[in-house]
N, CA, C and O atoms as CSV, one atom per row, in Angstrom:
chain,resi,resn,atom,element,x,y,z
A,1,UNK,N,N,-204.340,-175.482,2.587
A,1,UNK,CA,C,-202.957,-175.370,1.873
A,1,UNK,C,C,-201.916,-175.021,2.796
A,1,UNK,O,O,-202.192,-174.280,3.739
A,2,UNK,N,N,-200.684,-175.491,2.631
A,2,UNK,CA,C,-199.524,-175.719,3.363
A,2,UNK,C,C,-198.860,-174.266,3.619
A,2,UNK,O,O,-198.745,-173.483,2.675
A,3,UNK,N,N,-198.517,-173.997,4.653
A,3,UNK,CA,C,-197.611,-172.585,4.734
A,3,UNK,C,C,-196.542,-172.524,3.795
A,3,UNK,O,O,-195.829,-173.528,3.785
A,4,UNK,N,N,-196.171,-171.399,2.820
A,4,UNK,CA,C,-195.144,-171.126,2.293
A,4,UNK,C,C,-195.145,-172.237,0.948
A,4,UNK,O,O,-194.094,-172.221,0.307
A,5,UNK,N,N,-195.938,-172.948,0.586
A,5,UNK,CA,C,-195.985,-173.846,-1.005
A,5,UNK,C,C,-196.705,-173.185,-1.623
A,5,UNK,O,O,-196.181,-172.997,-2.720
A,6,UNK,N,N,-197.975,-172.532,-1.530
A,6,UNK,CA,C,-198.582,-171.622,-2.424
A,6,UNK,C,C,-199.586,-172.433,-3.628
A,6,UNK,O,O,-199.317,-173.585,-3.971
A,7,UNK,N,N,-200.390,-171.916,-4.024
A,7,UNK,CA,C,-201.304,-172.330,-5.035
A,7,UNK,C,C,-200.818,-173.355,-5.959
A,7,UNK,O,O,-201.399,-174.421,-6.162
A,8,UNK,N,N,-199.470,-172.898,-6.637
A,8,UNK,CA,C,-198.968,-173.754,-7.964
A,8,UNK,C,C,-198.257,-174.758,-7.423
A,8,UNK,O,O,-198.189,-175.807,-8.063
A,9,UNK,N,N,-197.413,-174.620,-5.820
A,9,UNK,CA,C,-197.010,-175.703,-5.487
A,9,UNK,C,C,-198.211,-176.853,-5.273
A,9,UNK,O,O,-198.164,-177.983,-5.759
A,10,UNK,N,N,-199.142,-176.401,-4.560
A,10,UNK,CA,C,-200.227,-177.624,-4.110
A,10,UNK,C,C,-200.917,-177.970,-5.627
A,10,UNK,O,O,-201.449,-179.079,-5.587
A,11,UNK,N,N,-201.033,-177.381,-6.813
A,11,UNK,CA,C,-201.391,-177.964,-7.837
A,11,UNK,C,C,-200.273,-178.943,-8.228
A,11,UNK,O,O,-200.650,-180.069,-8.552
A,12,UNK,N,N,-199.239,-178.741,-8.243
A,12,UNK,CA,C,-197.989,-179.594,-9.081
A,12,UNK,C,C,-198.075,-180.728,-7.785
A,12,UNK,O,O,-198.155,-181.835,-8.318
A,13,UNK,N,N,-198.085,-180.834,-6.689
A,13,UNK,CA,C,-197.925,-181.993,-5.734
A,13,UNK,C,C,-199.266,-182.805,-5.819
A,13,UNK,O,O,-199.391,-183.967,-5.430
A,14,UNK,N,N,-200.287,-182.006,-6.403
A,14,UNK,CA,C,-201.853,-182.850,-6.543
A,14,UNK,C,C,-201.345,-183.599,-7.952
A,14,UNK,O,O,-201.533,-184.815,-8.002
A,15,UNK,N,N,-200.757,-182.992,-9.018
A,15,UNK,CA,C,-200.357,-183.594,-10.301
A,15,UNK,C,C,-199.500,-184.785,-9.898
A,15,UNK,O,O,-199.814,-185.894,-10.329
A,16,UNK,N,N,-198.398,-184.638,-9.071
A,16,UNK,CA,C,-197.303,-185.405,-9.164
A,16,UNK,C,C,-198.024,-186.621,-8.397
A,16,UNK,O,O,-197.912,-187.755,-8.860
A,17,UNK,N,N,-198.723,-186.401,-7.291
A,17,UNK,CA,C,-199.227,-187.531,-6.377
A,17,UNK,C,C,-200.278,-188.295,-7.210
A,17,UNK,O,O,-200.285,-189.517,-7.063
A,18,UNK,N,N,-201.245,-187.700,-8.140
A,18,UNK,CA,C,-202.084,-188.559,-8.579
A,18,UNK,C,C,-201.960,-189.048,-9.965
A,18,UNK,O,O,-202.876,-189.395,-10.710
A,19,UNK,N,N,-200.892,-189.027,-10.165
A,19,UNK,CA,C,-200.650,-189.049,-11.833
A,19,UNK,C,C,-199.304,-190.552,-11.621
A,19,UNK,O,O,-198.175,-190.565,-11.131
A,20,UNK,N,N,-199.959,-191.372,-12.112
A,20,UNK,CA,C,-198.956,-192.514,-12.135
A,20,UNK,C,C,-197.882,-192.353,-13.346
A,20,UNK,O,O,-197.075,-193.269,-13.506
A,21,UNK,N,N,-197.846,-191.304,-14.142
A,21,UNK,CA,C,-196.501,-191.180,-15.008
A,21,UNK,C,C,-196.190,-190.242,-14.968
A,21,UNK,O,O,-195.711,-189.675,-15.951
A,22,UNK,N,N,-196.367,-189.542,-13.515
A,22,UNK,CA,C,-195.173,-188.573,-13.157
A,22,UNK,C,C,-194.363,-188.875,-11.736
A,22,UNK,O,O,-194.809,-188.996,-10.595
A,23,UNK,N,N,-193.200,-188.939,-12.169
A,23,UNK,CA,C,-192.457,-189.689,-10.951
A,23,UNK,C,C,-191.138,-188.712,-10.222
A,23,UNK,O,O,-190.070,-189.086,-9.739
A,24,UNK,N,N,-191.867,-186.984,-10.418
A,24,UNK,CA,C,-190.797,-186.122,-9.856
A,24,UNK,C,C,-191.118,-184.717,-10.873
A,24,UNK,O,O,-191.959,-184.532,-11.753
A,25,UNK,N,N,-190.232,-184.008,-10.407
A,25,UNK,CA,C,-190.314,-182.589,-10.639
A,25,UNK,C,C,-190.074,-182.563,-12.480
A,25,UNK,O,O,-190.819,-182.045,-13.311
A,26,UNK,N,N,-188.853,-183.266,-12.697
A,26,UNK,CA,C,-188.285,-183.641,-14.341
A,26,UNK,C,C,-189.579,-183.823,-15.108
A,26,UNK,O,O,-189.835,-183.096,-16.068
A,27,UNK,N,N,-190.556,-184.961,-14.625
A,27,UNK,CA,C,-191.462,-185.339,-15.116
A,27,UNK,C,C,-192.484,-184.216,-15.364
A,27,UNK,O,O,-192.861,-184.133,-16.533
A,28,UNK,N,N,-193.081,-183.207,-14.365
A,28,UNK,CA,C,-193.862,-182.222,-14.393
A,28,UNK,C,C,-193.545,-181.176,-15.385
A,28,UNK,O,O,-194.300,-180.476,-16.059
A,29,UNK,N,N,-191.859,-181.243,-15.303
A,29,UNK,CA,C,-191.618,-180.212,-16.226
A,29,UNK,C,C,-191.695,-180.312,-17.583
A,29,UNK,O,O,-191.963,-179.389,-18.353
A,30,UNK,N,N,-191.418,-181.639,-17.914
A,30,UNK,CA,C,-191.458,-182.290,-19.245
A,30,UNK,C,C,-193.006,-181.925,-19.733
A,30,UNK,O,O,-193.206,-181.304,-20.777
A,31,UNK,N,N,-193.807,-182.264,-19.082
A,31,UNK,CA,C,-195.099,-182.340,-19.244
A,31,UNK,C,C,-195.524,-181.159,-19.638
A,31,UNK,O,O,-196.207,-181.005,-20.650
A,32,UNK,N,N,-195.063,-179.990,-18.675
A,32,UNK,CA,C,-195.192,-178.354,-18.824
A,32,UNK,C,C,-195.063,-177.998,-20.352
A,32,UNK,O,O,-195.919,-177.563,-21.122
A,33,UNK,N,N,-193.500,-178.369,-20.602
A,33,UNK,CA,C,-193.132,-177.701,-21.625
A,33,UNK,C,C,-193.704,-178.408,-22.920
A,33,UNK,O,O,-193.878,-177.633,-23.861
A,34,UNK,N,N,-194.005,-179.644,-23.132
A,34,UNK,CA,C,-194.503,-180.263,-23.930
A,34,UNK,C,C,-195.889,-179.798,-24.405
A,34,UNK,O,O,-196.253,-179.864,-25.579
A,35,UNK,N,N,-196.791,-179.219,-23.167
A,35,UNK,CA,C,-197.893,-178.948,-23.490
A,35,UNK,C,C,-197.844,-177.173,-24.030
A,35,UNK,O,O,-198.602,-176.805,-24.928
A,36,UNK,N,N,-196.929,-176.253,-23.398
A,36,UNK,CA,C,-196.978,-175.063,-23.685
A,36,UNK,C,C,-196.384,-174.863,-24.971
A,36,UNK,O,O,-196.672,-173.856,-25.619
A,37,UNK,N,N,-195.430,-175.886,-25.490
A,37,UNK,CA,C,-195.098,-175.893,-26.950
A,37,UNK,C,C,-196.131,-176.259,-27.786
A,37,UNK,O,O,-195.875,-176.067,-28.975
A,38,UNK,N,N,-197.416,-176.812,-27.503
A,38,UNK,CA,C,-198.172,-177.524,-28.348
A,38,UNK,C,C,-198.190,-178.816,-29.000
A,38,UNK,O,O,-199.032,-179.293,-29.761
A,39,UNK,N,N,-196.733,-179.456,-28.412
A,39,UNK,CA,C,-196.554,-180.783,-28.668
A,39,UNK,C,C,-197.551,-181.863,-28.390
A,39,UNK,O,O,-198.338,-182.441,-29.140
A,40,UNK,N,N,-197.276,-181.996,-26.948
A,40,UNK,CA,C,-198.653,-182.687,-26.224
A,40,UNK,C,C,-198.393,-184.176,-26.754
A,40,UNK,O,O,-199.261,-184.783,-27.381
A,41,UNK,N,N,-197.130,-184.726,-26.458
A,41,UNK,CA,C,-196.903,-186.228,-26.897
A,41,UNK,C,C,-197.977,-187.214,-26.166
A,41,UNK,O,O,-198.038,-188.350,-26.636
A,42,UNK,N,N,-198.755,-186.933,-25.163
A,42,UNK,CA,C,-199.716,-187.872,-24.365
A,42,UNK,C,C,-199.010,-189.057,-23.720
A,42,UNK,O,O,-199.590,-190.080,-23.354
A,43,UNK,N,N,-197.713,-188.827,-23.616
A,43,UNK,CA,C,-197.281,-189.701,-22.697
A,43,UNK,C,C,-197.313,-189.345,-20.939
A,43,UNK,O,O,-197.420,-190.176,-20.037
A,44,UNK,N,N,-197.224,-188.319,-20.848
A,44,UNK,CA,C,-197.801,-187.545,-19.412
A,44,UNK,C,C,-199.076,-186.657,-19.569
A,44,UNK,O,O,-199.102,-185.710,-20.354
A,45,UNK,N,N,-200.029,-186.977,-18.857
A,45,UNK,CA,C,-201.259,-186.053,-19.013
A,45,UNK,C,C,-201.918,-185.880,-17.663
A,45,UNK,O,O,-201.907,-186.659,-16.710
A,46,UNK,N,N,-202.528,-184.624,-17.788
A,46,UNK,CA,C,-203.199,-184.964,-15.836
A,46,UNK,C,C,-204.064,-185.419,-15.780
A,46,UNK,O,O,-204.746,-185.520,-16.800
A,47,UNK,N,N,-204.476,-185.907,-14.639
A,47,UNK,CA,C,-205.467,-186.949,-14.432
A,47,UNK,C,C,-206.653,-185.968,-13.380
A,47,UNK,O,O,-207.866,-186.178,-13.379
A,48,UNK,N,N,-206.005,-184.980,-12.604
A,48,UNK,CA,C,-206.909,-184.161,-11.812
A,48,UNK,C,C,-207.510,-183.146,-12.341
A,48,UNK,O,O,-207.084,-182.583,-13.349
A,49,UNK,N,N,-208.487,-182.827,-11.763
A,49,UNK,CA,C,-209.509,-181.477,-11.962
A,49,UNK,C,C,-208.514,-180.253,-12.177
A,49,UNK,O,O,-208.413,-179.667,-13.254
A,50,UNK,N,N,-207.693,-179.889,-10.876
A,50,UNK,CA,C,-206.587,-179.177,-10.911
A,50,UNK,C,C,-205.397,-179.241,-12.126
A,50,UNK,O,O,-204.930,-178.317,-12.791
A,51,UNK,N,N,-205.157,-180.375,-12.147
A,51,UNK,CA,C,-203.894,-180.374,-13.258
A,51,UNK,C,C,-204.532,-180.254,-14.857
A,51,UNK,O,O,-203.877,-179.914,-15.843
A,52,UNK,N,N,-205.894,-180.602,-14.841
A,52,UNK,CA,C,-206.482,-180.117,-16.040
A,52,UNK,C,C,-206.645,-178.733,-16.515
A,52,UNK,O,O,-206.638,-178.322,-17.675
A,53,UNK,N,N,-206.835,-177.899,-15.084
A,53,UNK,CA,C,-207.231,-176.622,-15.348
A,53,UNK,C,C,-205.642,-175.818,-15.754
A,53,UNK,O,O,-205.398,-174.769,-16.350
A,54,UNK,N,N,-204.863,-176.735,-15.197
A,54,UNK,CA,C,-203.241,-176.048,-15.331
A,54,UNK,C,C,-202.951,-176.149,-16.826
A,54,UNK,O,O,-202.425,-175.282,-17.525
A,55,UNK,N,N,-203.412,-177.439,-17.223
A,55,UNK,CA,C,-203.054,-177.713,-18.626
A,55,UNK,C,C,-203.662,-176.719,-19.786
A,55,UNK,O,O,-203.031,-176.336,-20.772
A,56,UNK,N,N,-205.067,-176.371,-19.451
A,56,UNK,CA,C,-205.708,-175.613,-20.277
A,56,UNK,C,C,-205.159,-174.026,-20.457
A,56,UNK,O,O,-205.010,-173.355,-21.478
A,57,UNK,N,N,-204.912,-173.699,-18.990
A,57,UNK,CA,C,-203.652,-172.503,-18.860
A,57,UNK,C,C,-202.620,-172.677,-19.885
A,57,UNK,O,O,-202.802,-172.112,-20.963
A,58,UNK,N,N,-201.541,-173.392,-19.700
A,58,UNK,CA,C,-200.445,-173.674,-20.262
A,58,UNK,C,C,-201.068,-174.399,-22.163
A,58,UNK,O,O,-200.137,-174.672,-22.920
A,59,UNK,N,N,-202.027,-174.550,-22.526
A,59,UNK,CA,C,-202.391,-174.896,-23.537
A,59,UNK,C,C,-202.638,-173.328,-24.619
A,59,UNK,O,O,-202.197,-173.008,-25.723
A,60,UNK,N,N,-203.425,-172.752,-23.766
A,60,UNK,CA,C,-203.951,-171.501,-24.318
A,60,UNK,C,C,-202.554,-170.358,-24.340
A,60,UNK,O,O,-202.346,-169.456,-25.152
A,61,UNK,N,N,-201.965,-170.650,-23.493
A,61,UNK,CA,C,-200.486,-170.000,-23.466
A,61,UNK,C,C,-199.849,-170.240,-24.569
A,61,UNK,O,O,-199.637,-169.325,-25.364
A,62,UNK,N,N,-199.440,-171.499,-24.801
A,62,UNK,CA,C,-198.753,-171.797,-25.914
A,62,UNK,C,C,-199.390,-171.431,-27.266
A,62,UNK,O,O,-198.794,-170.704,-28.060
A,63,UNK,N,N,-200.530,-171.911,-27.505
A,63,UNK,CA,C,-201.331,-171.174,-28.540
A,63,UNK,C,C,-201.453,-169.740,-28.623
A,63,UNK,O,O,-201.650,-169.214,-29.719
A,64,UNK,N,N,-201.377,-169.218,-27.812
A,64,UNK,CA,C,-201.203,-167.345,-27.963
A,64,UNK,C,C,-200.030,-167.066,-28.316
A,64,UNK,O,O,-199.912,-166.129,-29.106
A,65,UNK,N,N,-198.933,-167.702,-27.904
A,65,UNK,CA,C,-197.504,-167.093,-28.035
A,65,UNK,C,C,-197.000,-167.559,-29.130
A,65,UNK,O,O,-195.969,-167.035,-29.553
A,66,UNK,N,N,-197.602,-168.645,-29.841
A,66,UNK,CA,C,-197.475,-169.226,-31.356
A,66,UNK,C,C,-197.901,-168.211,-32.122
A,66,UNK,O,O,-197.170,-167.669,-32.952
A,67,UNK,N,N,-199.237,-167.840,-31.883
A,67,UNK,CA,C,-199.995,-166.969,-32.571
A,67,UNK,C,C,-199.323,-165.110,-32.844
A,67,UNK,O,O,-199.212,-164.418,-33.856
A,68,UNK,N,N,-199.028,-164.886,-31.467
A,68,UNK,CA,C,-198.366,-163.569,-31.694
A,68,UNK,C,C,-196.768,-163.558,-32.260
A,68,UNK,O,O,-196.370,-162.459,-32.645
A,69,UNK,N,N,-195.901,-164.600,-32.333
A,69,UNK,CA,C,-194.842,-164.950,-33.474
A,69,UNK,C,C,-195.273,-164.939,-34.489
A,69,UNK,O,O,-194.887,-164.024,-35.217
A,70,UNK,N,N,-195.960,-165.619,-34.873
A,70,UNK,CA,C,-196.454,-165.576,-36.428
A,70,UNK,C,C,-196.847,-164.460,-37.070
A,70,UNK,O,O,-196.636,-164.086,-38.224
A,71,UNK,N,N,-197.600,-163.849,-35.948
A,71,UNK,CA,C,-198.382,-162.380,-36.626
A,71,UNK,C,C,-197.097,-161.498,-36.534
A,71,UNK,O,O,-196.881,-161.098,-37.678
A,72,UNK,N,N,-196.362,-161.126,-35.869
A,72,UNK,CA,C,-195.102,-160.435,-35.985
A,72,UNK,C,C,-194.539,-160.511,-37.325
A,72,UNK,O,O,-194.470,-159.647,-38.200
A,73,UNK,N,N,-194.085,-161.932,-37.302
A,73,UNK,CA,C,-193.501,-162.263,-38.573
A,73,UNK,C,C,-193.902,-161.972,-39.829
A,73,UNK,O,O,-193.183,-161.370,-40.627
A,74,UNK,N,N,-195.266,-162.446,-40.128
A,74,UNK,CA,C,-195.915,-161.705,-41.153
A,74,UNK,C,C,-196.183,-160.346,-41.363
A,74,UNK,O,O,-196.365,-159.886,-42.490
A,75,UNK,N,N,-196.215,-159.695,-40.363
A,75,UNK,CA,C,-196.161,-158.434,-39.984
A,75,UNK,C,C,-194.881,-157.699,-40.936
A,75,UNK,O,O,-194.999,-156.919,-41.881
A,76,UNK,N,N,-193.895,-158.143,-40.439
A,76,UNK,CA,C,-192.486,-157.912,-40.924
A,76,UNK,C,C,-192.535,-158.160,-42.263
A,76,UNK,O,O,-192.430,-157.174,-42.992
A,77,UNK,N,N,-192.678,-159.307,-42.807
A,77,UNK,CA,C,-192.522,-159.531,-44.282
A,77,UNK,C,C,-193.582,-158.498,-45.112
A,77,UNK,O,O,-193.205,-157.775,-46.035
A,78,UNK,N,N,-194.890,-158.558,-44.646
A,78,UNK,CA,C,-195.897,-157.671,-45.381
A,78,UNK,C,C,-195.397,-156.038,-45.497
A,78,UNK,O,O,-195.552,-155.392,-46.534
A,79,UNK,N,N,-194.822,-155.525,-44.358
A,79,UNK,CA,C,-193.792,-154.018,-44.513
A,79,UNK,C,C,-192.908,-154.312,-45.242
A,79,UNK,O,O,-193.045,-153.795,-46.351
A,80,UNK,N,N,-191.779,-155.100,-45.100
A,80,UNK,CA,C,-190.757,-155.224,-46.161
A,80,UNK,C,C,-191.444,-155.188,-47.724
A,80,UNK,O,O,-191.159,-154.305,-48.532
A,81,UNK,N,N,-192.236,-156.109,-47.962
A,81,UNK,CA,C,-193.010,-155.787,-49.295
A,81,UNK,C,C,-193.335,-154.811,-49.748
A,81,UNK,O,O,-192.878,-154.419,-50.822
A,82,UNK,N,N,-194.502,-153.933,-48.827
A,82,UNK,CA,C,-195.027,-152.758,-49.266
A,82,UNK,C,C,-194.176,-151.779,-49.274
A,82,UNK,O,O,-194.387,-150.877,-50.084
A,83,UNK,N,N,-192.931,-151.685,-48.335
A,83,UNK,CA,C,-192.168,-150.543,-48.426
A,83,UNK,C,C,-191.125,-150.734,-49.867
A,83,UNK,O,O,-190.681,-149.714,-50.394
A,84,UNK,N,N,-190.838,-151.895,-50.349
A,84,UNK,CA,C,-189.802,-152.106,-51.447
A,84,UNK,C,C,-190.387,-151.953,-52.730
A,84,UNK,O,O,-189.735,-151.999,-53.773
A,85,UNK,N,N,-192.145,-151.691,-52.634
A,85,UNK,CA,C,-192.817,-151.722,-53.522
A,85,UNK,C,C,-193.415,-153.078,-54.366
A,85,UNK,O,O,-193.926,-153.062,-55.485
A,86,UNK,N,N,-193.228,-154.073,-53.618
A,86,UNK,CA,C,-193.279,-155.459,-54.360
A,86,UNK,C,C,-194.840,-156.001,-54.103
A,86,UNK,O,O,-195.246,-157.075,-54.548
A,87,UNK,N,N,-195.751,-154.955,-53.207
A,87,UNK,CA,C,-196.880,-155.713,-52.910
A,87,UNK,C,C,-197.829,-154.776,-52.881
A,87,UNK,O,O,-198.996,-155.086,-52.640
């Protein structure tokens, strides 16, 4: 590992240098955002083991975040209905 680069930098460098669809930081960022938001268009995808590990983490983070927000909204609606006597 190069000094000052860190693990994330090493992984991103591996993704950028080995994936023909990733041409720079913006492409890496696009892939991360489409993965974490569970959209995943498939235009950019990891081809290395390290990249796939990062993708798994991002997918679980995106799904978990979506689940937390959905549960919070459902909790709010249920409380409102229960407090107003509708449910």
